[in-house]
Structures are given as structure tokens and as C-alpha cells.
N, C-alpha and C positions, 0 to 999 in steps of 0.2 A: 434759384429758385423763381419762379416767373410770379408776377405781381398779382396777387390777390383784389387790389383795388381796381386788377383792369378787366372787367366783366362784361360791361355794357358793351353796344355798337357805339365807337364812337371814330371808325374811319372819317366820319364826314366835317366833325371840328375838333379843333385843337381844343386840349386842355386848359384851363383857367391858369396861369402863372408861366405859359409856356410864349411862344411866337406871338403875343398878343391876337386879337380878334381880326386882323386886317381882312376882308374880304377877298384884298388881291394874293394872300400866301397859300399855297398848295394843301390838301387836308395833310398834316401830321403825327394824326393820332391812328395808331392802326388796335383791331380791336387782336386781342390776345386771350385765350383761354387760361385759367388757370386750372395745373395736374391738381384737379381734384382726389384727395382721399382722407380717411381719418387719418391717418400719419402724411403726411407731405411727404414727396417722393424728389430727391434734386436727381438734375439728367443727368449725375455720373452713375445714377440708378440706371437709366434709359440707354446711357453711351456708357456700357461699361471700358474701363481704361484698364492697360496693364499697369500702367507707370503708378504709384504710390503718391497718395493723396498727398499735394502741397499744402503750403501755410495760406490760410485765405487773402484772397484777392486783394481785398479794398488792405490788409497790413502789409503785405507787399509791396502797393503802392503808395502806401503810406511811412514805407523805410524810402522809398525813390527820393520821396520829398525832402527824409531828411537828409537824404545823401545829395539832394540838389541843393538845398541851403550850404550845408556843408562847403560844397566844393562852390559859390560863389563867395566863397569869404575873402578871395580872392578877389583885389580891387579891379584887376583887368583879367576876367574871367574868360570874359570874350575871345581874349586873347588863345585861349588852351583850345579852341573848339575850329576847326578850320572850315567849315561849310554851317550854312544857314539852318541845315535840317539840326545837325548836333548843336546847334545854340538852342535851338527852340527845344529840343529834348531836353534842356536843362530848365526849360520854366517849365515843363510839365506838371500839376500836381503841386506846384510851387507858391507859393504867398509872396515872392517877391514880383512888386507891379503888376499886382492881381490886382483889376479894377473888379471885379465883379464874384461874387460868391454862389455856386447853387447848394442849398436844401434837398439829398438826394432820399428817395425811398421813404417809406410807407413811417405814419408816425410811431416814435417809442424806436424805430430804427432808422435814423438818419445821418446823413454823414453829409458835412459841411466842406465842400469841398472848393479850392481857388481856379477864378479861368483868367482867360485874356481876350478884351471880347474883339483885338484885331484880328487875333490868331484864328479864335472863335469862324469869325465870320468870313475867314479867308478857306476854311473848309467846309464850312454846312451854308446853304443857304435860308435855312430858317435860323441858324443864329444870325445871319447877314439882315436879316429881315429885322429878329427880333431887336438886335443895338442898332442897325443903321437905315433900317426902314421908316416907310411915312409914321407910322404909329409904333416908332422905337420906343423900348421898355428903360425907362431910366432908374430905376431900382438897383441897388445895390446887392442886393440879394435875391434870388430866386428860388422856389420851390418846385421841387419835380416828384410829387408822391407815385407817379406808377413808373418810373423809372428803377429798376435794382444799381446801389450804388456802385456795386460792381462789372454791369453793364457800362455804365454812365464811365465810368475810368479807363473802361477797353476802347470804349469809343474814343475818349479825348488823348488817351496813345496814339489811337491813330493817325487823329489828327495835327498832335505836337508832332512825335515823332518816325510819323511815318510808317509804323510795324504794327502788326498785327496780332492781336497777344491773345487767342482765344483758347478755352478749355468745354468740357465736357457739362464742366455744370453751370456755366455761363453762357453757353452759345445761342442760344434762345434767349434771352434777355439781352444778347448784344446786337440780334439781328431786329429785336424789336426798337430799342434806342437809336440802332441807324436805319429804320423803315421811318421812326419817328422825324425825325431829324434829315432826314435824308443827303446822309452816306451814302451811294449807290455802290461804293468799290469797297467799304467794307461788307456791306452787304450781303453784295455778291463771295465778299470770301468766307461768313458766316453758311452761305447756303452750300457753296463746295463744302464745308466741310461736316456739314448734316448728312448732303448725297455719300461723303463715305465712310461714313458712321450707321446708314442703314443696316438693318436687320431684321428678320422678323420679328423680333423683339420691339422693336420701338418703331418699326412703319406704319402702326394704327394713330400711335400718336402723333408722329410729325406729318400724316395726311394730315388731319383736323390743323395741326399749324398752319400746312403750306398752304391751305385752303384763307386761312383768314390771313395770313402775309401775302397772298395772290401772287404765288409763286411756281405757276403752272412746269414747270422742268420739274421741281421737288416734287411737286405733286406725281408727275408721271409716273419717277423712279418711285415711291411711293407703292401706288400702284401696281408695277413690275413686278414686287417683290411682294406684294399684298397678293397678289391672284398665282401667281409661281409657289409662293410657301406657305398658301390658305389655313391649312391647319395650324403650322404654325404660330401665327400671325393673330390667330382668332384665341388661342389658348394661352399668349401672352399675355402680362396682369398691365400692359397697358391700354390694351381693348380694353379692359375696362373704365380705363380713365376718358375716353372719349365719350363726346356728346351726340346728345342724340342724332342732329343730323349727319356725320360722320358715321353715326351705327346705321341711317338707314340709307344712305350711299351704300354702304359695303354691304349690308342684306340683301342689297337689289342687284350686287356686281352679275353680268352673267357670265364673266370669265372667272369666277371664283375657282380653284382646286381642289375642291374640300367634298366631303360627303355631307347629307344634309344635314345627316346629323349632329355632325361637329358642330356646322353652324348653330343649329338650335339650340347645345347646351354655351355655345359661346355668349348665347342673346342672353340666357337663362342665368350668366357666370353677371354680364353686364348690370340684368336687373335689378341683380343680390345688391352689387354697389351702388346702383343709382338708387335702391331704397336708402341704404344707411344714408347717402348725401343726402334723399331728401324727409332724415330721421323720420320716415315708415316705417310701421313693424315688419319685422321678416314675413311674409307670406307669400301664397301662392296669386290670392288677389290681385296684391300689392306688384307683385309683380309685373303680373297682367296688366297692370296700368297703367307703368312705367314706361313697359312695351310698347303701346297705345298702337298704332297703326304697324308700327313696324313688324308685331307680332304677324303681319299677312305678308311681309314682305319673306319670311321663312317659309322656304317650298316643302312644307311637309307631306303631301301626296305621294315627292317624287322618292321619301325613304325606302329602303330598303323593309318590304312588312317587318321583319323579324327589330331590327333600329325600331318599326313606329310602335309595335306592340310590345316591346320591354324597356323604351325608353319615354318617348313622347306623349305618348296611350296613356302613362302611369304617374307624368312629372303632374299633373291637376290646375295649372296651365290654361289646357283647351275643356272649353264649355265639354256638354255630354251632346249635345247635335253635334255640334265642330269631331269630336270623335267618331261620331254614328255614321257621319257624311264619310268621313275619310275612310273607313274599317270597310264601305260598301264601294267608297273609290278603287280599292284593292280587289275587289271581290266581285260586284255585279257586274252587267254586261252593260243596263242603265246606270250611266254615270249620272248625283246628283253636281249640282250647281254648288259650288264654293269659293270663297272671298282668299283661300289660299292661292300661289302661283303653282299650277300642275303641271309645265313646262320643267326636267330637268334644265338646269345651267349646262352650258356650250364646255364649261370651261377651258384650257388652255388646248391649241396641239403640239406635240412634242413634237421637234424637228430630231434628223438625226443628221451627226460628219461621219460622214461614209473617209477612211484615212487611207482605204488601197484601192487600185485601177485593177485589181481579179487579183481572185481568190483559187485555188489548186490543192488536191491532195496526191501524196506519193504511198506507195507502199516504205511501212516503219515511218511514217509520219505521218501528222505528229501528234507526240502522247504526251502525257500532263504528267504523272504520277504523284500527283500534288505537291507540284514545283511552282513556281510564280510566274503568270507574266504581265509585264508593268511596262508602261510606256509612260512622256511625261508630255503636257498640252501647256499653254498659254492661250488667251483669248484676247482680244484689242476692245471689248465690253462687257459688261456687265452680264452673267448668265445661270444658271442656272442647270446644276445634271441632274436629270432626275436618275440615270441608271447607264448600264451599254450594252451592246449591241452584242451577240457573243456567238460564236459557230459552232454549229453540231456535228456530228457521227459522220464520216464518209460511208460509212460501213452499214446502212439502214437506219431504224432508227436506235435509238438510245437514250437514256436516261442520266445526268448528269445532274450534279451537287456543286455552286457556285458558290465564291467565298468572294462579294466585292469589297473594295475599297477605295477611298478616295483621300490622299494627305494634304497637306502643304509645309512643304520644310518639317517633316517628318513628325508633324502633328494629325493625327487621322480626324477627320471632318465628316466620314459617312461609313457605313460600314453594312453590308446585308448577307446573310448567307439564306439560300433559296436553291430548289432545284427546277431544273426546264427539261422539259422532254424536245429531244429531235428529232426529227422527222424524215433523217438521211438526203435530206435537199441543202445543198450550200447557203441557204438564205441564212439570216443571223436570226436571231432567238433574242427577246430582251429579260436585261434581270434588272428591274428596280432598285433602289433605296427606297426608303419607310420613307422621305420625306428629302424633296430637290435638295441637292446642297448648293450655296451660294459660291461664285467663282468671281474671284475681280478680276480686271484686267490687267496684261503687265504682269502677271505671277506665274511659274509654271507649278503645276500641280500635278500629283501623281495619280495614275489612274493604274492600278493592278487588280488581278484575277489569279486566284487559284482553283484550276476547278479537276474535280475526282468522277473518272470516268478509265472505262477501257475500252474503248472504241477509236481507232483511230480518226482524226477529226480534220477538217479543213483548215486552210489558214490562206492568209492575206500576203499578196507579191505586190510590187511596184507600187510602194507606199512613198505619203505625199510628204512633205516638209510643213506646207504651208494650204490648207482647206478652204475655201472661202464658200459660208454656210448664210446666204443672206444677207447679211446687214453683218455679221459676225466671221472675223479670221481666226482658225484657229492654225497653231504654231506645235509643231510633234517634233522632239527629239530623246534621245533613247534614256533610258534607265538605270541606276545602278541597280535595283531591285528585281530587277530581272534576271530570272535564275532557268530560264527555258527557252531561251530562244528570239523573244517578242523583240523588236526594234523598230525604229522607223519603215526600214524596207519591207521586213514582213513579218506574219506574225499574228498572232492573236489580237484581241479588244480591237475590232474593226470598227466598232462604230460607238460615237458617246451620243446617249440621247440626252436633250437639253430642252429647255425656255428660252427662251428671249424676250 
């Protein structure tokens, strides 16, 4: 859990009991927001892991402390280890020769941890200033209430053992500790861990954290996910946990790929959670109150009329005058002036990866009969597959039923059953998933389609194994799932429609 005590903006000054009050020291305290909710959420809920829950991190380190103490009963224990790193590792969380102790954690949940000034000073400029600077502290016991014990131990393990030991339930708190004590390589590892864990479920929460931690690359990755999978991100539980500033930055985002009614409903869900956090009675007036100026960042006049009439107009959060003005905006020739933004969001422009250099048709080719056309692909950076571009009839206009799927190692990630109309040209026709599917780099995914249509179809020729689309490189290989003749050199699924 993130420390509840760290709520104020403290990036400009160090906490009491830390690296002294020297004006020569860089700022070592960073603001971190608490994931607020009635029942506190562990980061493991935000970053779901396939691994079973392990023993408490602090207990693991305490066991290592016992093991270390057992090891050093040998009077010549130093001779058991060939490198200085191994000998330093023995001293991690060990009382032997400890010349300082840290009382870490909030009152009532503290852990007393041993340390060695020299080792700590070598690993962190903050510890160096704390123990050997002009205003060095001589206290044998230092209280650190704003850092989680497990996160502090993870940082010590890196300093002593040169090992990075991160988990979903401690990574944010460890990043906070690494930032506070200026351990940049550990902080970078935490950010990398968070980037690989990014999904629509946690992108909004991580966006708020990345801004507070001043991690622009992580912030950019969060925006990529939020823009492309906006409706999934807005409907996630994590969205209701963000702070007001992050809410406003999301609501005013020009490139959100979402219907405005979804944005409106997500804002109401956030307002309900905020009322609970502020112990306010759950009412339409209080929802409007906690939303404040963020309400006008929702582009209500750009909703479909049905969405407005059946949703926003009946929500109770709009005043009678606002409701009347918006109805007039839809119908009147002379539009009323409003505080709401009336221009639709631009959203994201989809890109297309075309894997064939030409297409053709021949008599008695290409028929479907309900068989599967499939191809495997990989990318060199994270993208979001919105759907496929498919060929149509080569014998005049026709209607097709298409079932598209996207899998990773046999696991279904996306599926859609829909119809499309082919006008008889050699153009491709888009068939899209309900939500874009996140694709990670350097892993092969399988794109499949089962088409049902009686007419002969166009098919691709001169297929390419590698295609460059802007900054993204696609690689293609044949799929064993393909039972209708599609492969790298020719066949169906000529295009992948994606956001990057």
C-alpha cells in the first residue's frame, strides 16, 4: 500500500528525521497520492499477477536476516564468499556490525531495521549526506514514517546485494523510496516494471502517479493506453481512485477514443466515489459539487441526441437551463451560448498495415465455406489492434458475415462477429473489435477470420514478411490455424488496423 501519511505536496523539503535539513541537499521527499477507497486496494489488484501470492515481503527479509546470522557463526565467514558483493549481501538486514537502525512505517505498523552507514552512503547520496555531510546526523535510530517497510527493505536489498526484487504490491512504494533517497537505477527498474504492467485497468491510476513522480516516459505510455482504450480505461475501478487534477486532464483530452456518453457516465462514477471519500451524502447536488469545473470539460453537446435524452438529460446533475440549452443546441438554427465544449474530440486516427503488394481474383478462387484464414504477426513496440481490413466479392456486390479473433499463445484476447457489405471492388473493408486490443512487442499474435459468403473473393499476392508502418515494424509468419490457404505470401487478412 502507498503510505497514507504522504498526502501533502512535500517535494520541496525533506521530512523530519531524514537526510537532515541541509540546504545543500537536493529535495528528497516526493509527493505520492494514496489510492483512496473505503477498502484500501493493494497494488496487486491494480497489477494482476498470474503467480500465487507469496509470503509477506517483510517476513521474507526477516528470514534472510536469520539466515545471515546463522551464516556468520563461522569465525571466518568472509572466506566463504569470493566477491565483495557476496560479502556485502551477508550484511543485508543483519545486526552484525550495524551502526544505525531505522524505524520504518506508520505508527503502530513500524519495523526496526538494521543498517551500516558506510554501505548505505556508498549506495545513496542522501544517505551519504545524512551520515557524512556537514550536517550529519549522529542518531543511532532514525524514524521514517512515510516509507513502507517492505519498500525500504527492497531498496536496501538493491544497495547491499545489487539485486532488484520488485513485486506488484510493492513497486509503487519502492519507487517512492528510490526517488526519496535518490537511487536512480532502482527507480528506473520500478518504472520499467510499471510500463510492462500497463493496461486499461491501471493506466489512469499510474497516470496520476507518473505525474507526481515526474516520470515523463511513463506518463506518455499511460496516455497511449488511455487514448487507444479510452472506454475500457474510463470504466475501470482505478478511474474512480484518481485525484481531481488527473480527472480534469483526462476529461479535457482531445484524443480520447470514446463516446461522450461513456465519458459522462465515468465522470458520474468518479463523483460518487469522491462523495464517499469526502463523507458527503450521495446526491445529485453533491455529485455536481465535487465535479466542479470538471463538469464543463465533458462535451455533452457532442453526444448523440438519443444518448443525451436518455442519459445525461435525466441524470439530475444538469440544471434545467443547461438541459434546455443543450436541447436547443441540437434543434435550433440559432445555437445558444454554453459553457460546455461543443466541438467533438478528434480521437485517434487509425493506421493500416497492408501486408500484400497486390491483389487478384481468378475463377474458382477464393472461396470460404466457413473455413479459417489466419496469420501470425509481431511488432517491435506496443500497439492497439482495432480490427482487420478484409477483401470482398470479386463478382459484384455481396454481403459477408465475418467472425474475427485475436489470440496470444492460444488465449483469446478479442473477438467480434459482424457483417459488412462489399461493393465488388478490390478495396478492403474494415471489421473492428468492440474495443482495441493491446499488443505487446516481440511476441507473436494470431489474427484469424472466418468468412461466410457465397461469392468468390479477391485475395492478396506478393506478401511481405516485414512491413514498416510509421515507427512500428510488423513481422508476419504462417499460422497453423489457417485452414483455407492464407499464409505470408498470399491469401486473406490483407490489413491490420491499429493505433500507435
